[in-house]
Each structure stands twice: as structure tokens, then as C-alpha cells.
C-alpha positions as CSV (number, residue, x, y, z in Angstrom):
1,X,-20.2,0.3,21.3
2,X,-18.6,-2.9,20.2
3,X,-17.5,-3.0,16.6
4,X,-19.8,-6.0,15.9
5,X,-22.8,-4.0,17.0
6,X,-21.8,-1.1,14.7
7,X,-21.4,-3.5,11.7
8,X,-24.9,-4.8,12.5
9,X,-26.2,-1.3,12.4
10,X,-24.3,-0.6,9.1
11,X,-26.0,-3.6,7.5
12,X,-29.4,-2.5,8.7
13,X,-29.0,1.0,7.5
14,X,-27.6,0.0,4.1
15,X,-30.3,-2.5,3.3
16,X,-27.9,-5.5,3.2
17,X,-30.1,-7.3,5.6
18,X,-29.9,-9.2,8.9
19,X,-26.6,-10.7,9.8
20,X,-27.2,-14.3,10.6
21,X,-23.8,-15.7,11.5
22,X,-21.1,-14.6,14.0
23,X,-18.9,-11.7,12.6
24,X,-15.3,-12.9,12.3
25,X,-12.1,-11.0,12.1
26,X,-9.9,-11.7,9.1
27,X,-6.5,-10.5,8.0
28,X,-6.7,-6.9,7.0
29,X,-3.2,-5.7,6.4
30,X,-1.2,-3.4,8.6
31,X,-3.4,-0.4,8.9
32,X,-7.1,-1.2,8.8
33,X,-9.2,-4.1,10.2
34,X,-11.3,-6.6,8.2
35,X,-14.3,-8.7,9.0
36,X,-16.2,-11.5,7.3
37,X,-19.9,-11.0,7.5
38,X,-22.8,-13.2,6.3
39,X,-26.3,-11.8,5.5
40,X,-29.1,-12.9,3.2
41,X,-27.2,-15.9,1.9
42,X,-24.2,-13.8,0.9
43,X,-20.7,-13.3,2.4
44,X,-19.2,-9.8,2.6
45,X,-15.8,-8.4,3.5
46,X,-16.1,-5.3,5.7
47,X,-13.2,-3.0,6.2
48,X,-13.1,-0.8,9.3
49,X,-10.9,2.2,8.5
50,X,-8.3,3.1,11.1
51,X,-9.6,5.9,13.3
52,X,-6.2,7.5,13.5
53,X,-5.9,7.6,9.7
54,X,-9.5,9.0,9.4
55,X,-8.7,11.8,11.9
56,X,-6.1,13.3,9.5
57,X,-7.2,16.5,7.8
58,X,-6.6,15.1,4.3
59,X,-8.2,11.7,4.9
60,X,-11.7,12.5,3.5
61,X,-10.3,14.1,0.3
62,X,-7.9,11.2,-0.3
63,X,-10.6,8.6,0.1
64,X,-13.0,10.5,-2.0
65,X,-10.5,10.7,-4.8
66,X,-9.7,7.0,-4.5
67,X,-13.4,6.1,-4.7
68,X,-13.8,8.2,-7.8
69,X,-10.7,6.6,-9.5
70,X,-11.9,3.1,-8.5
71,X,-15.1,3.8,-10.4
72,X,-13.1,4.7,-13.5
73,X,-11.0,1.6,-13.5
74,X,-14.0,-0.6,-12.7
75,X,-15.7,0.7,-15.8
76,X,-12.6,-0.1,-17.8
77,X,-13.0,-3.8,-16.9
78,X,-9.9,-4.1,-14.7
79,X,-9.7,-7.2,-12.6
80,X,-10.5,-5.6,-9.2
81,X,-12.8,-6.0,-6.2
82,X,-14.6,-2.7,-6.0
83,X,-16.3,-1.4,-2.8
84,X,-20.1,-1.5,-3.0
85,X,-22.1,1.6,-3.4
86,X,-24.6,1.8,-0.6
87,X,-27.0,4.7,-0.1
88,X,-25.2,6.5,-2.9
89,X,-21.7,6.2,-1.4
90,X,-18.8,3.8,-1.4
91,X,-17.5,4.9,2.0
92,X,-19.9,4.4,4.9
93,X,-20.1,6.2,8.2
94,X,-21.8,4.8,11.3
95,X,-21.5,6.3,14.8
96,X,-18.3,8.0,13.8
97,X,-16.7,4.9,12.3
98,X,-15.9,4.6,8.6
99,X,-16.3,1.4,6.5
100,X,-16.1,-0.1,3.1
101,X,-18.2,-3.1,2.2
102,X,-17.1,-5.6,-0.5
103,X,-18.6,-8.8,-2.0
104,X,-16.6,-11.7,-0.7
105,X,-13.9,-12.7,-3.1
106,X,-12.8,-16.3,-3.5
107,X,-9.1,-16.9,-3.9
108,X,-6.0,-16.2,-1.9
109,X,-3.0,-14.0,-1.9
110,X,0.3,-15.6,-2.9
111,X,3.1,-16.7,-0.6
112,X,5.6,-13.9,-0.6
113,X,8.4,-16.3,-0.9
114,X,6.9,-18.3,-3.8
115,X,6.1,-15.5,-6.3
116,X,6.4,-16.7,-9.9
117,X,7.5,-15.0,-13.1
118,X,4.0,-15.5,-14.5
119,X,2.5,-13.7,-11.5
120,X,4.9,-10.8,-11.9
121,X,4.2,-10.5,-15.6
122,X,0.4,-10.4,-15.1
123,X,0.6,-7.9,-12.3
124,X,3.0,-5.7,-14.3
125,X,0.4,-5.8,-17.1
126,X,-2.4,-4.7,-14.8
127,X,-0.3,-1.8,-13.5
128,X,0.5,-0.8,-17.1
129,X,-3.1,-0.9,-18.0
130,X,-4.0,1.4,-15.1
131,X,-1.1,3.8,-16.0
132,X,-2.2,3.9,-19.7
133,X,-5.7,5.2,-18.9
134,X,-6.5,8.7,-20.1
135,X,-5.7,11.0,-17.2
136,X,-7.3,14.5,-16.7
137,X,-4.9,17.4,-17.2
138,X,-3.2,16.9,-13.8
139,X,0.2,18.3,-13.1
140,X,2.4,16.6,-10.6
141,X,2.7,18.4,-7.4
142,X,6.0,20.1,-6.7
143,X,8.5,17.7,-5.1
144,X,8.3,17.9,-1.3
145,X,11.5,16.9,0.4
146,X,11.3,14.4,3.3
147,X,12.6,16.1,6.4
148,X,12.2,13.4,9.0
149,X,14.3,14.1,12.1
150,X,15.7,10.6,12.9
151,X,17.8,11.8,15.9
152,X,14.7,13.3,17.5
153,X,12.8,10.0,17.2
154,X,15.7,8.0,18.5
155,X,16.0,10.4,21.5
156,X,12.3,10.2,22.3
157,X,12.4,6.4,22.1
158,X,15.4,6.3,24.4
159,X,14.0,8.7,26.9
160,X,10.8,6.6,27.3
161,X,12.6,3.2,27.2
162,X,10.6,2.0,24.2
163,X,11.4,-1.3,22.5
164,X,12.5,0.4,19.3
165,X,15.1,2.6,21.0
166,X,18.2,0.5,20.3
167,X,17.4,-0.3,16.6
168,X,16.6,3.3,15.9
169,X,19.8,4.6,17.5
170,X,22.0,2.2,15.7
171,X,20.6,3.1,12.3
172,X,20.3,6.9,12.4
173,X,23.1,7.4,9.8
174,X,21.6,4.8,7.4
175,X,18.1,6.4,7.7
176,X,19.6,9.9,7.0
177,X,21.4,8.4,3.9
178,X,18.2,6.7,2.7
179,X,16.2,10.0,3.1
180,X,18.9,11.8,1.0
181,X,18.8,9.2,-1.7
182,X,15.0,9.3,-1.9
183,X,14.8,13.1,-2.0
184,X,17.4,13.1,-4.8
185,X,15.5,10.5,-6.8
186,X,12.2,12.3,-6.5
187,X,13.8,15.4,-8.0
188,X,15.0,13.4,-11.0
189,X,11.5,12.0,-11.8
190,X,10.1,13.0,-15.2
191,X,7.0,15.2,-15.1
192,X,4.5,12.5,-15.9
193,X,1.2,12.0,-14.1
194,X,-1.3,9.1,-14.3
195,X,-3.9,7.2,-12.3
196,X,-1.9,4.7,-10.1
197,X,-2.2,2.3,-7.3
198,X,1.1,2.4,-5.4
199,X,-0.2,-0.2,-2.9
200,X,-0.6,-3.0,-5.4
201,X,1.9,-5.3,-3.6
202,X,1.4,-9.1,-3.1
203,X,-0.8,-8.7,-0.1
204,X,-3.3,-6.7,-2.2
205,X,-3.6,-9.1,-5.1
206,X,-5.7,-12.3,-4.8
207,X,-5.4,-15.2,-7.2
208,X,-8.2,-17.4,-8.4
209,X,-7.5,-20.1,-10.9
210,X,-4.2,-18.5,-11.7
211,X,-5.6,-15.1,-12.5
212,X,-5.0,-11.9,-10.4
213,X,-7.7,-9.8,-8.8
214,X,-6.7,-6.5,-7.2
215,X,-8.1,-5.7,-3.8
216,X,-7.8,-2.7,-1.3
217,X,-7.8,0.2,-3.7
218,X,-8.1,3.0,-1.2
219,X,-4.6,4.2,-2.2
220,X,-5.6,5.0,-5.8
221,X,-4.5,8.5,-6.6
222,X,-2.7,10.5,-9.3
223,X,1.0,9.7,-9.2
224,X,4.2,9.3,-11.1
225,X,4.3,6.0,-13.1
226,X,8.1,5.8,-13.0
227,X,8.1,5.9,-9.2
228,X,5.3,3.3,-8.8
229,X,6.5,0.7,-11.3
230,X,10.0,0.8,-9.8
231,X,8.8,0.3,-6.2
232,X,6.2,-2.3,-7.1
233,X,8.6,-4.3,-9.3
234,X,11.0,-4.6,-6.4
235,X,8.3,-5.6,-3.9
236,X,7.1,-8.3,-6.2
237,X,10.7,-9.5,-6.6
238,X,11.2,-10.0,-2.9
239,X,12.6,-6.8,-1.5
240,X,9.9,-6.8,1.2
241,X,10.9,-10.1,2.6
242,X,14.7,-9.4,2.1
243,X,14.8,-12.2,-0.5
244,X,15.3,-10.4,-3.8
245,X,15.1,-12.2,-7.1
246,X,15.9,-9.6,-9.8
247,X,14.7,-11.9,-12.6
248,X,11.2,-11.2,-11.2
249,X,11.8,-7.5,-11.4
250,X,12.8,-7.8,-15.0
251,X,9.7,-9.9,-15.7
252,X,7.4,-7.4,-14.0
253,X,8.8,-4.6,-16.2
254,X,8.3,-6.8,-19.3
255,X,4.6,-7.2,-18.5
256,X,4.3,-3.5,-17.7
257,X,6.0,-2.4,-20.9
258,X,3.7,-4.7,-22.9
259,X,0.7,-2.5,-21.8
260,X,2.3,1.0,-21.3
261,X,5.5,2.6,-22.3
262,X,6.2,6.3,-21.6
263,X,9.7,6.1,-23.0
264,X,11.5,6.6,-19.7
265,X,14.5,4.3,-19.2
266,X,16.8,6.0,-16.7
267,X,15.5,3.9,-13.8
268,X,19.0,3.6,-12.4
269,X,19.0,7.3,-11.8
270,X,15.9,7.1,-9.6
271,X,17.0,4.1,-7.6
272,X,16.6,6.1,-4.4
273,X,12.9,5.6,-4.7
274,X,13.5,2.2,-3.3
275,X,14.0,3.9,0.1
276,X,10.4,5.2,0.2
277,X,10.0,2.7,3.0
278,X,11.3,5.4,5.4
279,X,7.8,7.0,5.2
280,X,6.2,3.7,6.3
281,X,8.9,3.5,9.0
282,X,8.0,7.0,10.4
283,X,4.3,6.1,10.5
284,X,5.1,3.0,12.6
285,X,7.6,4.8,14.8
286,X,4.7,7.1,15.8
287,X,2.5,4.1,16.4
288,X,5.2,2.4,18.5
289,X,5.6,5.6,20.5
290,X,1.9,5.6,21.4
291,X,0.1,7.5,18.6
292,X,-2.4,4.7,18.0
293,X,-5.8,3.4,18.9
294,X,-4.8,0.6,21.3
295,X,-2.0,-1.6,22.6
296,X,-2.6,-4.1,19.8
297,X,-1.9,-1.4,17.2
298,X,1.1,-0.1,19.2
299,X,2.6,-3.7,19.2
300,X,2.1,-3.9,15.4
301,X,3.9,-0.6,15.1
302,X,6.9,-2.0,17.1
303,X,7.0,-5.0,14.8
304,X,6.9,-3.0,11.7
305,X,9.6,-0.6,12.9
306,X,12.0,-3.5,13.3
307,X,10.9,-5.2,10.0
308,X,11.2,-2.0,8.0
309,X,14.6,-1.0,9.3
310,X,15.9,-4.5,8.4
311,X,14.4,-4.0,4.9
312,X,16.2,-0.7,4.5
313,X,19.4,-2.3,5.6
314,X,18.9,-5.0,3.0
315,X,18.2,-2.5,0.2
316,X,21.4,-0.7,1.1
317,X,23.3,-4.0,0.7
318,X,21.7,-4.7,-2.6
319,X,22.1,-1.3,-4.1
320,X,24.7,-2.2,-6.8
321,X,22.9,-5.3,-8.0
322,X,19.6,-3.4,-8.3
323,X,21.2,-0.4,-10.1
324,X,22.9,-2.8,-12.5
325,X,19.6,-4.4,-13.5
326,X,17.9,-1.0,-13.8
327,X,20.8,0.1,-16.1
328,X,20.0,-2.8,-18.4
329,X,16.4,-1.5,-18.7
């Protein structure tokens, strides 16, 4: 059944009414797909969750936890766009397909190359507010070392003549180094746990009249605040586009500390967390090698493999500058 027909069925079963305009596809990030839907004089954003992600054994539990935590921060008055509760649930299932439905939010995401200090300060504040929420007695899980076999992926890509073969083979040593640095940093993290949204990067924050609204909260979980503030501060400062402005990192931290301060300052000792991109890289290598829903998703995987390796190369070149700033903190 076409996805449009399934969305029509979703709206009928959830009581949202008759869809009276063509369903249109809109930008939905790198993992799921988004649609704009009009019914009963209202616009909605409908997120169709990636079937490959939903097939994972842990997927249901992860989304259930995120839904529960979203309800908590919604009650705290955080500037977010929460998913709608329909038929008693946030996550909807129709004909084996999973969805979230949101009220349509006016505004737009920022240009990644034109992020301002004011934006960094405000987003840092929101992250600090989330981290400051009372958290149930939850201990951090024991550190699991990343054991990605980069040579094996490079060999598989070469044997099958995939487009990512050359760039993978050329960067095996760098990827092994990045993995070692990330594992070492994770072992150095303080034993602190909080509610967090590690996916709160510029593509997941909309702006309306200069004020931020956080969207796409399915990555909400319990996590380490030190890890997440470090990674997000670098993303907002341009690490993602390989155009780093460290004054933005500093401003992000200033906004963050204005709302939450756990006393930790040895951020230079956990710099290796900046290499967490290797996990996104592995996911996209798998997609590029064919573990995906269709050719469109495989092509996206190829693009993201190339972009992510370039990003890791850039982080390696900027190590000293970043560590020097983190030392100042």
C-alpha cells in the first residue's frame, strides 16, 4: 500500500478527520521521512519512522522511553513541539508502519553556516534546563567500548565495488584512531546521569521570531550531560559543516552553565567524544552496503559516509584548537 493511503487510514483511525489536500513530502532529516498533511482546517507534520530502525530489537523500548521523557519536559514548559497523543498513545502503528503526528510548527531551522552567538546561548540554556530536571535514581550503564572493524567494512566495500570503497580504505587508520580516542574519553566521563536530548543539533531546532523551538525528540533518553553538552556545543559551532567557530562553542557553554552546572570542568580530557561521529558513520556504511529500505536510502547512506569521513578528518585537524578552548573552560 502506498504511504499516502496509510496516512489517510491513520487520520481516519485517530479521529483527525478527512485529509482534504494532497499529502506532500517535506525534509525529514537523514533517518525518517516527513509529510505535511491538511485535515479539518489544520496542518500536521507526520513522521514515518524508518522500517529498518523499527525492526531493531531495542527500538520499541527506546521510543517508549523517549515518549515518556517528552511528556516530562512538556509539563516543565520547555519550548518543544511534542508529538500528539492519539488513541492514548504518542506513537501510532498502521499496517505495520509506525508514525508520530505533530501540530504544524511555523518557523524554520537556521542556516548551518550563519549560526549566531545569540542562538548558541539560547540553545545552550535549553539543554541546561533539560539536564537540570530531577532525574530518577538511574545509574549510567557500564561503558561499552566501540569495536567497529573498519578493515572488514573496507574489504566488503572493495569486494563489491561499492562507491565508498576508496574513501574507506584510505581512512582506516584514522577511523581506528578516532575509535580509540572515543573509547578512552567515555571511560573518563564522570558518573552523572540526566534526561538529555543528544540530537538537539541545528536541524532539530526551529526558530520563530528569534526564539527556539526544539523538534524531533525521539532521541530523548537518560545520558551523560558532559558528553552531550560537549558534542552539541561543537555541532552548533560548525563542526558538522567543517567550518568551526570556537567562540560559538564558548557561548553555548555560557548559556548552558547559566541553567545547569554539575561542577565538571575537565572537558579537555574527554575531547575524544567529538569522534562519536564514527557510530553515525557505521550506520551509514551499512546503508551504503545495502542494509536499507530502498535505493533512495542507500544513496543517502553513500553521501553520509563521504560527508562523515570528511568531518572526522576535520576534527582530527582541529584537535589542538578544540582542546585549548576546552582547557580554558
